[in-house]
LUMPATI-307691 format. One line per field, with one value per residue: x, y, z of N, C-alpha, C in turn. Coordinates in pm, whole numbers. Atoms other than C-alpha are relative to their C-alpha. Example, Ala and Ser with C-alpha at 12.3 -4.5 7.8 and 13.67 -1.06 7.14 Angstrom:
<recs>
nxx 89, -82
nyy -119, -119
nzz 0, -6
caxx 1230, 1367
cayy -450, -106
cazz 780, 714
cxx 90, -77
cyy 120, 109
czz 0, 73
</recs>
This chain:
<recs>
nxx -135, 10, -92, 9, 128, -8, -19, 139, -18, -149, -92, -81, -129, -82, 88, -15, -60, 95, -62, -14, 138, 41, -42, -62, -150, -17, 29, -102, -4, 0, -96, -159, -35, -20, 67, -59, 72, -67, 45, -105, 23, -42, 116, -27, 119, 64, -6, -141, -90, -100, -9, -9, -9, 47, 16, 67, -8, 78, -61, 69, -72, 56, -82, 61, 144, 87, -32, 44, -129, 34, -63, 48, -70, 21, -92, 31, -141, 11, -91, -63, -98, -87, 21, 109, 38, 22, 61, 44, 81, 3, 107, -104, -14, 104, 73, 137, 34, 62, 156, 68, -61, 83, -108, 17, 8, 122, -9, 118, -16, 114, -6, -94, 62, -100, -36, -111, 16, -143, 0, 27, 129, 38, -23, 95, -8, 127, 60, 117, 146, 104, 117, 96, -62, -76, -138, -50, -123, -143, -5, -27, 0, -130, -33, -119, -34, -124, -80, -139, -116, 29, 134, 96, 110, 19, 130, 34, 138, 21, 77, -93, 53, -85, 62, -54, 21, -109, -113, -76, -148, -44, 86, 40, -116, 20, 150, 25, -49, -157, -89, -14, -49, -24, 127, 21, 117, 68, 108, -12, 42, 13, 93, -50, 109, 79, 60, 35, 45, 22, -46, -103, -40, -135, -25, 87, 11, 132, 9, 72, -113, 40, -97, 15, -97, -8, 11, 29, -81, 40, -71, 61, -112, 15, -84, -20, -90, -129, -68, 72, -65, -147, -31, 18, -96, 60, -93, -82, 31, 23, 73, 30, 128, 29, 101, -45, 101, -61, 95, 52, 115, -66, -10, -97, -4, -112, -13, -130, -22, -145, 0, -87, -86, -96, -72, 84, 30, 129, 92, 120, 5, -42, 48, 76, 136, 0, 138, 10, 129, 77, 82, 5, -139, -15, -113, -101, -89, -140, -84, -131, -18, -127, -7, -116, 25, -98, -31, 47, 28, -6, 118, 15, 19, 105, 140, -24, 78, 55, -104, -142, -88, -150, -74, 63, -55, 45, 5, 94, 2, 45, 20, -44, 31, 85, -4, 51, -15, 108, 81, -110, 45, -90, 60, -75, 96, -56, 107, 60, -14, -99, 15, 130, -1, 153, -5, 54, -77, -131, -30, 85, 19, 73, -6, 2, -120, 14, -74, -26, -100, 41, 62, -7, -62, 65, -24, 93, -22, 116, -2, -15, -5, -104, 15, -123, -26, -139, -85, -131, -80, -114, -118, -5, 128, -44, -88, 90, 48, -126, -39, 92, -56, -138, -102, 24, -139, -25, 110, -54, -108, 39, 72, -80, -53, 118, 26, -95, -3, -108, 83, -78, -69, 107, 4, -125, 13, 107, -45, -89, 85, 63, 143, 77, 131, 59, -58, 91, -12, -135, -5, 100, -92, -109, 60, 39, -118, -35, 78, -29, -138
nyy -69, -101, 22, -128, -28, 11, 147, 38, 110, 64, -86, 27, -65, -54, -17, 83, 130, 89, 78, -78, -24, 37, 91, 103, -2, 42, 150, 58, -19, 132, 12, -8, 125, -37, -135, -30, -137, -31, -101, -34, -117, -24, 7, -41, 43, -133, -9, 2, -78, 83, -13, 116, -14, 109, 11, 131, 22, 109, 24, 111, 23, 105, 20, 74, -36, 89, 23, -64, -14, -107, -12, -119, -35, -103, -27, -120, -52, -77, -113, -38, 94, 47, 138, 17, 130, 16, 107, 20, 153, 8, 97, 19, 121, 100, 54, -59, 57, 143, -3, -33, -113, -135, -93, -92, -150, -34, -150, -13, -87, -102, -92, 75, 101, 105, 86, 110, 115, 41, 78, -86, -55, -52, -138, -79, -150, 2, -142, -27, -45, -77, 50, 33, 98, -54, -28, -145, -20, -8, 27, 142, 62, 83, 110, 66, 98, 49, 43, -64, 97, 93, 51, -91, -26, -139, -34, -162, -29, -135, -72, -70, -91, -103, -124, -52, 95, 80, -65, 108, -9, -77, -115, -31, 19, 122, 44, 120, 108, -20, 141, 39, 149, 34, 18, -142, -77, 32, -109, -22, -128, 1, -88, -68, -74, 111, -9, 141, 27, 150, 62, 79, 103, 75, 63, -54, -139, -45, -145, -72, -89, -93, -49, -83, 19, 121, -2, 121, 8, 88, 20, 123, 34, 105, 131, 9, -101, 64, 41, 0, -69, 27, 135, 96, -29, -92, -78, -83, -137, -50, -139, -74, -93, -64, -84, -86, -100, -109, -75, -127, 22, 68, 139, 44, 143, -11, 128, 46, 131, 48, 106, 80, 77, -102, -74, -92, -123, -35, 10, -68, -150, -33, -151, -18, -50, -104, -46, -113, -8, -97, 83, -80, 14, 124, 89, 1, 99, -53, 115, -19, 61, 61, 77, 28, 76, -47, 137, 126, 105, 120, 74, 115, 121, 80, -42, 51, -43, 110, 50, 21, -108, 54, 6, -49, -122, -99, -135, -85, -157, -38, -151, -44, -135, -18, -142, -50, -145, -47, -22, -82, 78, 84, 59, 135, 108, 85, 103, -17, 142, 54, 140, 45, 87, 79, 130, -16, 114, -34, -104, -105, -61, -104, -30, -153, -81, -131, -77, -135, -87, -119, 4, -132, -85, 2, 129, 71, 132, 77, 154, 63, 135, 35, 146, 34, 150, 13, 98, 4, 111, 17, -71, -134, -67, -20, -109, -120, 7, -37, -132, -91, 9, -79, 66, -55, -13, 136, 19, -67, 107, 139, -10, 21, 136, 91, -6, 57, 145, 31, 24, 43, -130, -75, 92, -12, -146, 9, 76, -84, -113, 11, -20, -76, 60, 59, 125, 87, -56, 28, 152, 20, -32, 97, 129, -34, 13, 136, 77, -48, 22
nzz 19, 113, 122, 91, 53, 143, 53, 47, 102, 48, -26, 105, -36, 111, 106, 117, -28, -86, -104, -137, -22, -132, -106, 58, -13, -121, -31, 75, 145, 62, 115, -46, -78, -138, -51, -131, -85, -122, -87, -121, -65, -145, -85, -134, -98, -22, -148, -56, 76, 48, 142, 81, 122, 71, 139, 68, 148, 78, 132, 85, 107, 103, 108, 101, -5, -76, -141, -107, -78, -65, -133, -82, -92, -69, -115, -101, -45, -125, 30, -128, -46, 127, 37, 95, 21, 136, 39, 145, 52, 148, 86, 90, 45, 46, -110, 27, 103, -39, 11, -116, -60, -9, -13, -128, 41, 110, 31, 88, 112, -20, -113, -94, -91, -2, -149, 18, -132, -36, -113, -119, 19, 124, 27, 93, 38, 90, 13, -101, 73, -87, -58, 136, 68, 102, -41, -69, 50, -44, -146, -23, -115, -9, -131, 18, -95, 31, -92, 17, 5, -103, 6, -78, 94, 51, 59, 19, 55, 14, 83, 65, 98, 44, 3, 138, 113, 47, 76, 83, -16, 119, 28, 146, 83, 29, 1, -68, 68, 2, -19, -117, -7, 134, 64, 49, -39, -128, -38, -128, -66, -128, -53, -143, -57, -55, -123, -55, -151, -23, -123, 28, -106, 26, -128, -103, 11, 71, -13, 96, 77, 116, 67, 129, 97, 55, 132, 95, 125, 91, 132, 59, 91, 118, -38, -147, -43, -33, 113, 130, 100, -1, 15, -114, -122, -93, -73, 88, -26, -150, 10, -116, -8, -114, -18, -116, -32, -69, -94, 70, 84, 134, -5, 90, 23, 84, 64, 71, 37, 32, 80, -54, 103, 47, -112, -67, 69, -16, 114, -31, -46, -121, -24, -105, 10, -116, -23, -86, -74, 68, 102, 145, 52, 75, -35, 96, 1, -3, 36, -39, -134, -28, -132, -59, -102, -108, -66, 31, -108, 27, 4, -129, 62, -51, 96, 118, 114, 68, 94, -67, 42, 73, -116, -136, -39, 100, -78, 42, -30, -132, -15, 146, 22, 145, 57, 133, 25, 53, -143, -82, -109, -55, -125, -30, -46, -113, -29, -152, -58, 74, 81, 3, 129, 11, 80, 139, 74, 6, -95, 0, -128, 7, -128, -28, -13, -47, 79, -29, 91, 49, 132, 38, -109, -121, -65, 24, -52, 4, -18, 105, 4, 88, 46, 104, 16, 49, -96, 40, -32, 83, -61, 29, -55, -134, 2, -23, -151, -73, 6, -89, -129, -33, 93, 128, 70, 61, 113, 114, 52, 56, 125, 114, 1, 48, 125, 71, -6, -92, -135, -89, -45, -62, -105, -101, -52, -98, -112, -61, -63, -108, 36, -111, 2, 136, 40, 87, 155, 57, 9, 115, 111, 7, 49, 143, 103, 1, 87, 147, 33
caxx -14688, -14649, -14536, -14468, -14778, -14677, -14649, -14920, -14983, -14936, -14626, -14423, -14056, -13880, -14115, -14162, -13998, -14247, -13961, -13985, -14376, -14513, -14659, -14529, -14154, -14185, -14287, -14093, -14003, -14075, -13866, -13539, -13356, -13277, -13467, -13316, -13490, -13291, -13396, -13157, -13182, -13084, -13332, -13364, -13531, -13815, -13792, -13431, -13274, -13061, -12930, -12963, -12921, -13082, -13070, -13253, -13215, -13469, -13302, -13502, -13302, -13421, -13112, -13216, -13566, -13682, -13437, -13508, -13190, -13315, -13184, -13287, -13082, -13149, -12915, -12952, -12652, -12629, -12461, -12409, -12214, -12059, -12205, -12421, -12615, -12662, -12875, -12924, -13140, -13111, -13328, -13090, -13048, -12990, -13144, -13461, -13508, -13654, -14023, -14259, -14026, -14219, -14005, -13934, -13967, -14294, -14308, -14599, -14600, -14765, -14708, -14476, -14590, -14324, -14222, -13946, -14011, -13672, -13582, -13607, -13963, -14141, -14010, -14254, -14236, -14575, -14722, -14974, -15358, -15615, -15948, -16094, -15838, -15650, -15269, -15137, -14867, -14519, -14599, -14496, -14528, -14205, -14158, -13796, -13715, -13363, -13114, -12776, -12456, -12539, -12883, -13048, -13387, -13411, -13725, -13804, -14160, -14184, -14410, -14211, -14302, -14064, -14110, -13928, -13994, -13797, -13481, -13343, -12969, -12777, -13066, -13166, -12803, -12873, -13254, -13187, -13040, -12670, -12394, -12388, -12185, -12099, -12445, -12476, -12829, -12952, -13246, -13215, -13380, -13363, -13573, -13465, -13631, -13759, -14015, -13998, -14174, -14198, -14062, -13737, -13654, -13314, -13296, -13425, -13396, -13751, -13762, -14007, -13795, -13827, -13603, -13560, -13249, -13283, -13321, -13488, -13283, -13376, -13208, -13343, -13097, -13156, -12919, -12845, -12673, -12402, -12193, -12458, -12247, -11910, -11943, -12052, -11778, -11944, -11623, -11504, -11669, -11646, -11815, -11876, -12204, -12259, -12580, -12505, -12768, -12608, -12755, -12780, -13065, -12830, -12855, -12546, -12566, -12219, -12154, -11802, -11716, -11394, -11300, -11104, -10962, -10790, -10617, -10935, -10975, -11275, -11579, -11874, -12115, -11898, -12049, -12287, -12663, -12738, -13078, -13172, -13429, -13556, -13850, -13783, -13406, -13360, -13147, -12812, -12556, -12176, -11914, -11612, -11639, -11303, -11248, -10932, -10922, -10741, -10758, -10862, -11033, -10960, -11246, -11375, -11331, -11613, -11868, -11863, -11988, -12202, -11937, -11593, -11339, -11010, -10826, -10891, -10702, -10902, -10914, -11197, -11210, -11285, -11221, -11198, -11243, -11498, -11443, -11611, -11506, -11823, -12004, -11719, -11755, -11509, -11626, -11458, -11643, -11573, -11742, -11984, -11958, -11643, -11620, -11986, -11963, -12287, -12307, -12390, -12275, -11959, -11764, -11998, -11973, -12246, -12278, -12334, -12085, -12057, -11958, -11808, -11648, -11747, -11976, -11950, -11740, -11993, -11956, -12160, -12210, -12447, -12523, -12461, -12488, -12156, -12177, -11868, -11760, -11400, -11205, -10823, -10595, -10355, -10008, -10006, -10355, -10209, -9935, -10204, -10342, -9990, -9942, -10233, -10023, -9692, -9522, -9606, -9229, -9206, -9508, -9326, -9020, -9222, -9435, -9148, -9024, -9366, -9424, -9104, -9168, -8900, -9127, -8839, -8660, -8998, -9029, -8686, -8755, -9075, -8924, -8678, -8942, -9078, -9448, -9549, -9929, -9971, -9811, -10118, -10111, -9740, -9800, -10075, -9852, -9579, -9818, -9942, -9586, -9499, -9787, -9709, -9345
cayy -10542, -10233, -10299, -10060, -9895, -9940, -10331, -10492, -10819, -10829, -10654, -10621, -10573, -10555, -10413, -10677, -10966, -11217, -11400, -11095, -11084, -11121, -11345, -11604, -11498, -11602, -11969, -12231, -12220, -12556, -12444, -12413, -12697, -12507, -12276, -12137, -11917, -11756, -11561, -11415, -11153, -11005, -11061, -10899, -11056, -10808, -10858, -10950, -10751, -11060, -11057, -11337, -11395, -11653, -11789, -12059, -12204, -12393, -12561, -12747, -12912, -13120, -13235, -13341, -13222, -13525, -13630, -13504, -13352, -13118, -12983, -12731, -12560, -12359, -12195, -11972, -11750, -11633, -11305, -11236, -11558, -11579, -11931, -12086, -12409, -12534, -12781, -12932, -13233, -13361, -13559, -13694, -13976, -14273, -14324, -14112, -14325, -14624, -14728, -14564, -14279, -13962, -13663, -13415, -13081, -12942, -12608, -12449, -12260, -11926, -11805, -11885, -12192, -12452, -12718, -12948, -13266, -13306, -13543, -13246, -13156, -12965, -12626, -12384, -12062, -11964, -11635, -11504, -11486, -11258, -11335, -11339, -11614, -11386, -11340, -11057, -10906, -10962, -11092, -11434, -11670, -11877, -12199, -12338, -12653, -12791, -12971, -12804, -12979, -13126, -13253, -12956, -12878, -12532, -12356, -12001, -11888, -11558, -11316, -11162, -10837, -10651, -10283, -10214, -10352, -10626, -10532, -10733, -10804, -10555, -10290, -10141, -10226, -10607, -10637, -10947, -11150, -11218, -11491, -11676, -11999, -12001, -12019, -11726, -11627, -11675, -11481, -11324, -11046, -10962, -10778, -10562, -10362, -10663, -10642, -10957, -11073, -11418, -11670, -11837, -12165, -12326, -12583, -12420, -12065, -11927, -11557, -11354, -11162, -10887, -10746, -10495, -10589, -10870, -10996, -11231, -11348, -11549, -11720, -11970, -12146, -12309, -12592, -12729, -12461, -12698, -12764, -12721, -12453, -12619, -12960, -13128, -12952, -12788, -12639, -12474, -12142, -11986, -11681, -11424, -11262, -11004, -10824, -10525, -10298, -9961, -9723, -9435, -9639, -9801, -10159, -10293, -10643, -10715, -11027, -11172, -11475, -11665, -11913, -12182, -12326, -11985, -11902, -11753, -11497, -11273, -11348, -11165, -11057, -10903, -10584, -10455, -10367, -10061, -9983, -9657, -9572, -9272, -9416, -9170, -9278, -9571, -9858, -9865, -10109, -10045, -10270, -10120, -10323, -10411, -10649, -10661, -10972, -10921, -11287, -11624, -11902, -12260, -12497, -12696, -13038, -13156, -12978, -13208, -13149, -13372, -13398, -13527, -13224, -13233, -13197, -13147, -12831, -12541, -12173, -11933, -11546, -11379, -11023, -10790, -10425, -10342, -10026, -9851, -9522, -9494, -9502, -9314, -9616, -9797, -10047, -10324, -10640, -10838, -11171, -11177, -11566, -11750, -12009, -12031, -12342, -12540, -12884, -12791, -12994, -12799, -12562, -12288, -12039, -11795, -11584, -11242, -10957, -10624, -10350, -10012, -9728, -9443, -9361, -9025, -8882, -8976, -9269, -9557, -9896, -10194, -10560, -10784, -11133, -11271, -11583, -11742, -12072, -11984, -12256, -12211, -12522, -12515, -12409, -12073, -11996, -12074, -11835, -11555, -11684, -11662, -11311, -11178, -11291, -11165, -11408, -11164, -11117, -11503, -11514, -11262, -11507, -11810, -11656, -11647, -11979, -12158, -11982, -12112, -12468, -12457, -12611, -12784, -12451, -12308, -12592, -12540, -12150, -12237, -12490, -12227, -11994, -11928, -12002, -11847, -11873, -11986, -12327, -12506, -12277, -12345, -12729, -12705, -12518, -12760, -13046, -12867, -12804, -13158, -13293, -13060, -13103
cazz -13390, -13640, -13997, -14276, -14403, -14760, -14751, -14936, -15153, -15429, -15417, -15750, -15620, -15945, -16223, -16508, -16329, -16193, -15986, -15730, -15713, -15349, -15194, -15437, -15411, -15049, -15098, -15293, -15668, -15843, -16145, -15927, -15769, -15453, -15231, -14916, -14638, -14354, -14057, -13782, -13536, -13197, -12899, -12547, -12243, -12180, -11801, -11741, -12014, -12100, -12460, -12715, -13080, -13333, -13654, -13879, -14222, -14415, -14725, -14998, -15253, -15550, -15742, -16086, -15993, -15811, -15534, -15196, -15004, -14742, -14424, -14136, -13893, -13595, -13318, -13023, -12888, -12528, -12585, -12211, -12156, -12517, -12574, -12826, -12906, -13268, -13437, -13797, -13917, -14260, -14506, -14734, -14995, -14994, -14658, -14767, -15074, -14898, -14982, -14751, -14648, -14525, -14598, -14304, -14513, -14671, -14833, -15013, -15340, -15372, -15023, -14727, -14545, -14443, -14160, -14098, -13855, -13695, -13418, -13174, -13290, -13560, -13680, -13864, -14054, -14196, -14330, -14081, -14176, -14046, -13884, -14254, -14350, -14584, -14571, -14352, -14568, -14477, -14130, -13997, -13726, -13638, -13412, -13400, -13231, -13170, -12948, -12848, -12843, -12510, -12616, -12415, -12572, -12759, -12862, -13003, -13077, -13244, -13423, -13699, -13881, -14105, -14089, -14430, -14771, -14919, -15124, -15430, -15384, -15585, -15566, -15905, -16039, -16028, -15939, -15733, -16008, -15989, -16001, -15702, -15628, -15989, -16090, -16345, -16262, -15903, -15736, -15411, -15178, -14817, -14577, -14241, -13994, -13804, -13524, -13316, -12995, -12864, -12609, -12585, -12401, -12371, -12090, -11779, -11918, -12030, -12132, -12313, -12580, -12841, -13087, -13382, -13532, -13760, -14123, -14376, -14657, -14947, -15234, -15486, -15746, -16090, -15982, -15644, -15442, -15315, -15628, -15894, -16074, -16000, -16149, -15824, -15594, -15291, -15179, -15498, -15430, -15080, -14966, -14677, -14604, -14349, -14251, -14031, -13872, -13786, -13516, -13783, -13946, -14231, -14303, -14491, -14651, -14786, -15008, -15104, -15312, -15374, -15619, -15442, -15775, -15847, -15524, -15374, -15634, -15597, -15804, -15881, -15747, -15459, -15310, -15073, -15076, -14860, -14717, -14546, -14272, -14478, -14685, -14972, -15002, -15245, -15156, -15342, -15452, -15388, -15535, -15369, -15047, -14897, -14601, -14400, -14202, -13871, -13713, -13783, -13566, -13590, -13686, -13368, -13480, -13253, -13528, -13809, -14159, -14377, -14633, -14517, -14503, -14689, -14360, -13990, -13940, -14108, -14019, -14072, -14095, -13763, -13662, -13968, -14077, -14375, -14573, -14862, -15013, -15181, -14819, -14666, -14426, -14195, -13936, -13743, -13663, -13326, -13269, -12966, -12952, -13050, -13337, -13400, -13639, -13755, -13902, -14250, -14534, -14576, -14351, -14235, -13948, -13875, -13561, -13406, -13429, -13281, -13545, -13465, -13675, -13871, -14164, -14345, -14057, -13798, -13539, -13590, -13425, -13443, -13430, -13723, -13833, -14000, -14228, -14396, -14555, -14646, -14479, -14504, -14489, -14785, -14691, -14865, -14706, -14361, -14424, -14464, -14111, -13974, -14106, -13869, -13571, -13405, -13660, -13957, -14047, -14070, -14288, -14532, -14540, -14608, -14901, -15159, -15057, -15091, -15425, -15556, -15461, -15186, -14900, -14744, -14699, -14573, -14329, -14180, -14136, -13961, -13729, -13611, -13495, -13162, -13196, -12858, -12835, -13185, -13153, -13295, -13617, -13642, -13607, -13871, -14119, -14065, -14144, -14463, -14601, -14515, -14717, -15019, -14992
cxx -13, 71, -16, -119, -2, 10, -122, 38, -114, 84, 104, 135, 76, -103, 25, 66, -90, 77, -16, -141, -36, -138, 87, 165, 45, -17, 101, -23, 17, 97, 154, 26, 29, -68, 55, -70, 82, -69, 93, -37, 76, -120, 22, -101, -95, -16, 135, 85, 119, 8, 24, 1, -58, 33, -72, 19, -99, 59, -58, 76, -56, 89, -59, -150, -90, 67, -24, 153, -7, 57, -65, 96, -39, 114, -37, 128, -44, 109, 67, 101, 82, -11, -104, -44, -45, -74, -21, -36, 1, -109, 68, -9, 139, -105, -164, -59, -82, -142, -57, 59, -108, 115, -14, -45, -125, 8, -113, 46, -89, 19, 92, -83, 103, 18, 101, -28, 117, -11, -23, -150, -21, 26, -97, 33, -107, -38, -138, -139, -85, -121, -79, 83, 107, 137, 17, 131, 109, -4, -14, -3, 108, -8, 127, 8, 132, 63, 130, 90, 7, -132, -91, -107, 10, -118, -8, -133, 15, -108, 100, -65, 111, -62, 52, -33, 105, 74, 57, 145, 46, -86, -32, 116, -19, -149, -9, 44, 144, 61, 35, 38, 22, -108, -25, -119, -69, -101, 29, -66, 10, -108, 64, -100, -88, -64, -32, -35, -30, 61, 119, 27, 120, 21, -98, -9, -126, -8, -91, 89, -70, 129, -34, 97, 12, -28, -59, 89, -37, 60, -75, 86, -76, 27, 17, 99, 147, 78, -66, 51, 142, 31, -11, 98, -66, 100, 64, -26, -49, -65, -8, -128, -25, -143, 11, -120, 60, -91, -15, -115, 49, 4, 109, 9, 105, 9, 133, 9, 136, 3, 130, 98, 84, 51, -103, -18, -141, -85, -116, -123, 75, -19, -102, -136, -28, -142, 9, -117, -102, -79, 12, 149, 4, 115, 88, 95, 151, 77, 158, 44, 132, -3, 138, -23, 127, 21, -101, -39, 8, -140, -22, -30, -100, -121, 44, -81, -65, 98, 148, 93, 142, 103, -65, 35, -35, -19, -104, 20, -74, -1, 50, -73, -64, 5, -66, 20, -122, -102, 69, -14, 140, -38, 76, -93, 82, -105, -56, -3, 113, -13, -138, -31, -132, 42, -68, 77, 135, 25, -77, -5, -93, -27, -8, 129, -35, 79, 13, 101, -62, -64, -15, 35, -76, 16, -130, 33, -120, 8, -6, 14, 140, 1, 118, 18, 145, 90, 137, 65, 123, 111, 29, -103, 42, 114, -61, -45, 109, 31, -103, 42, 132, 102, -13, 131, 30, -83, 58, 120, -45, -71, 88, 49, -103, -25, 101, 21, 102, -52, 94, 90, -96, -11, 108, -1, -111, 30, 101, -71, -47, -152, -79, -141, -54, 73, -66, 0, 131, -3, -92, 66, 92, -61, -39, 114, 55, -67, 26, 131, 28
cyy 96, -68, 134, 17, -23, -140, -52, -130, 52, 126, -37, 66, 48, -3, -115, -134, -79, -79, 87, 52, -56, -31, -106, -10, -60, -165, -63, 11, -138, 1, 12, -131, 32, 119, 10, 125, -4, 100, 7, 127, -4, 13, 43, -61, 125, 29, 10, 81, -86, -1, -143, 42, -136, -5, -135, 5, -113, -33, -102, -13, -127, -23, -88, 23, -102, -68, 106, 20, 139, 8, 137, 22, 108, -4, 121, 41, 89, 102, 53, -89, -54, -161, -5, -157, 3, -137, -11, -158, -3, -111, -38, -149, -52, -43, 33, -57, -130, 5, 51, 133, 128, 109, 102, 142, 14, 134, 29, 103, 110, 91, -84, -80, -121, -54, -99, -85, -48, -102, 93, 62, 78, 154, 61, 132, 32, 148, -5, 23, 62, -98, -55, -122, 50, 28, 134, 40, 8, -30, -154, -47, -123, -97, -58, -102, -55, -68, 51, -102, -100, -54, 66, 59, 164, 34, 158, -6, 136, 43, 92, 106, 93, 144, 74, -92, -77, 76, -92, 25, 85, 126, -6, -47, -149, -51, -148, -135, 10, -138, -27, -169, -53, -34, 150, 74, -68, 104, 1, 139, -24, 116, 27, 62, -92, 48, -132, -19, -147, -58, -87, -102, -52, -53, 49, 155, 11, 146, 43, 108, 92, 50, 78, -15, -150, -1, -133, -1, -127, -28, -126, 1, -78, -139, -6, 91, -53, -67, -3, 86, -17, -158, -108, 42, 105, 84, 102, 148, 19, 140, 48, 81, 57, 96, 90, 113, 125, 86, 129, -40, -80, -137, -26, -167, -25, -153, -2, -127, -32, -112, -78, -63, 113, 85, 107, 135, 59, -25, 91, -73, 3, 134, -5, 64, 73, 47, 117, 7, 110, -64, 64, -21, -148, -72, 14, -111, 58, -125, 24, -41, -49, -56, -36, -113, -11, -111, -94, -82, -132, -67, -92, -127, -89, 30, -74, 27, -132, -64, 3, 127, -58, -15, 39, 147, 121, 128, 87, 144, 34, 143, 69, 161, 15, 141, 26, 141, 57, 69, 84, -92, -87, -47, -111, -84, -89, -107, 7, -150, -66, -128, -46, -103, -78, -128, 0, -88, 37, 106, 121, 50, 111, 32, 167, 70, 130, 93, 136, 74, 119, 5, 141, 93, -19, -140, -80, -143, -77, -146, -50, -140, -32, -139, -23, -150, -10, -54, -17, -120, -17, 87, 150, 78, 14, 99, 117, -18, 48, 159, 104, -21, 78, -69, 75, 7, -135, -12, 60, -80, -117, 22, -23, -143, -113, 38, -53, -153, -32, -26, -63, 102, 65, -66, 24, 141, -14, -75, 70, 102, -26, 8, 83, -59, -76, -130, -80, 47, -51, -145, -29, 37, -99, -122, 30, 3, -130, -85, 49, -9, -143
czz -142, -124, -90, -66, -140, -58, -19, -92, -100, -13, -134, 21, -105, -131, -121, 16, 101, 107, 125, 19, 134, 5, -64, 11, 140, 17, -95, -145, -37, -120, 45, 89, 146, 60, 139, 85, 117, 75, 118, 57, 152, 91, 135, 93, 47, 145, 44, -66, -61, -145, -60, -141, -56, -118, -40, -131, -40, -137, -61, -121, -78, -126, -108, -21, 79, 134, 109, 83, 72, 131, 70, 114, 101, 136, 86, 58, 118, 7, 149, 50, -116, -39, -89, -15, -177, -19, -147, -5, -139, -47, -127, -63, 48, 99, -39, -121, 14, -27, 126, 81, 2, -9, 109, -37, -78, -22, -118, -101, -1, 111, 84, 91, 4, 146, -47, 134, 7, 125, 130, -7, -114, 13, -111, -29, -80, -4, 81, -76, 98, 35, -129, -56, -96, 72, 53, -79, 57, 157, 21, 123, -10, 137, -58, 99, -22, 138, -7, 21, 117, 15, 100, -95, -25, -62, -21, -80, -28, -102, -72, -94, -63, -16, -123, -103, -37, -109, -85, 33, -100, -20, -150, -93, -48, -1, 40, -75, -21, 5, 126, 14, -139, -87, -67, 36, 114, 27, 151, 45, 142, 58, 137, 59, 71, 146, 46, 140, 0, 132, -33, 108, -34, 140, 94, 4, -78, 13, -123, -59, -105, -55, -123, -109, -44, -147, -43, -104, -70, -121, -81, -130, -99, 24, 156, 58, 34, -116, -127, -116, -10, -39, 115, 126, 89, 53, -88, -3, 149, 6, 163, -27, 127, -14, 118, 20, 89, 81, -71, -112, -141, 17, -117, -28, -100, -36, -67, -27, -39, -61, 61, -104, -53, 107, 66, -59, 17, -108, 10, 30, 142, 17, 106, -66, 115, -8, 101, 79, -59, -104, -150, -45, -67, 48, -122, 2, -10, -27, 50, 156, 13, 140, 26, 93, 100, 97, -57, 121, -64, 11, 122, -63, 55, -89, -132, -114, -76, -79, 63, -49, -45, 121, 138, 46, -113, 84, -77, 38, 108, -11, -137, 11, -143, -35, -136, -12, -64, 124, 89, 137, 41, 133, 26, 66, 107, 17, 130, 59, -87, -89, -4, -111, 10, -83, -114, -88, -22, 127, 16, 144, -7, 133, 10, 28, 51, -92, 50, -87, -20, -131, -46, 120, 130, 60, -6, 79, -23, -2, -132, 3, -112, -46, -98, -30, -51, 96, -47, 45, -69, 60, -28, 73, 161, 27, 18, 148, 71, -5, 77, 144, 18, -86, -152, -79, -41, -117, -132, -51, -67, -141, -118, -7, -49, -143, -84, 19, 117, 144, 109, 81, 99, 135, 112, 43, 102, 130, 101, 99, 142, -3, 122, 13, -120, -46, -68, -156, -51, -26, -124, -132, -12, -83, -148, -96, -6, -106, -142, -40, -54
</recs>
């Protein structure tokens, strides 16, 4: 597979910052307590034309520097039938503290070479080596093993070669160092322009596949990612992350963070890193990204988190429109698979979207991956969900009542409404008002 001719090792992505020297940046960082590797993309059957997507997460955590708290996720999406399979396996205390325990995940320092031994089999993501045994810059071999919700075997084997150089989050404005999940300085880069070929197996489906819309996403955190910056509360900060591959050659990686302790107020860094197809055009950081959520989806209760949820009824952002005046961009995102929930430690949806709209006056469309952990369940949050339905006028009536603490009156107004197709949402809001009242 072809790769960008200017990609080489060593690569000093951010001059003067050893955190972003490659290949070590691709490996584990012993001075940090959390390391996360993401890979996701769109694939097409080379013979059948059948459309798929996939994602994987390898997460290594060392709380306090010595505890092992790792997990691995893989998921396949059948875009033609709007279905998905997801699998997560954990290596967590206290179970893994027993004498003689063999830990499931291994990861190398200095270069990318890791594995996770789950009950579905071994998943691998390794840097490729040439015939001389030397690393081939930015080329990877990936094997993912999982079991879907019906215990059907899933397997994906890919050769992956990015055709664009890695980019630090925030481009030259932040150079990959930014506030993430309330940790003042975390490290992150991403890479797009993926060339991917391999074999997908899912039950009795076996397809040779290839694709070019995909991304690698890396973060490493000084403290544990889940609650390390919030005194141990893994739900205190929520986020949305989108990676969008537009057909004009532009990749938009948009990141938004919310403080759940302060009525979901935006937190820095909230913005987008934008990469262009033209090799002589530098990536840029724009911080005027706005998102208008146009619908929400209820969390499927069959998908459980590692950490007990506050309530069963939770709603996640779904259809939306993203705008930026700087980019002269307005695109709307529609999910290609409904409610792609995964069994991560807290609420987490990630799945494929179709984006369409305009950029600088020209029509654009493209494949994207939308990731979000913002789970709404408090009464005033569910009113925001209600506002995206035909009951928007009722939502306007309820807001001041709830703000004034008049929840009994709000509940009375709600019970008079005709919920139509949104009876479940109205019941969930009534339950939230009753608890808070």
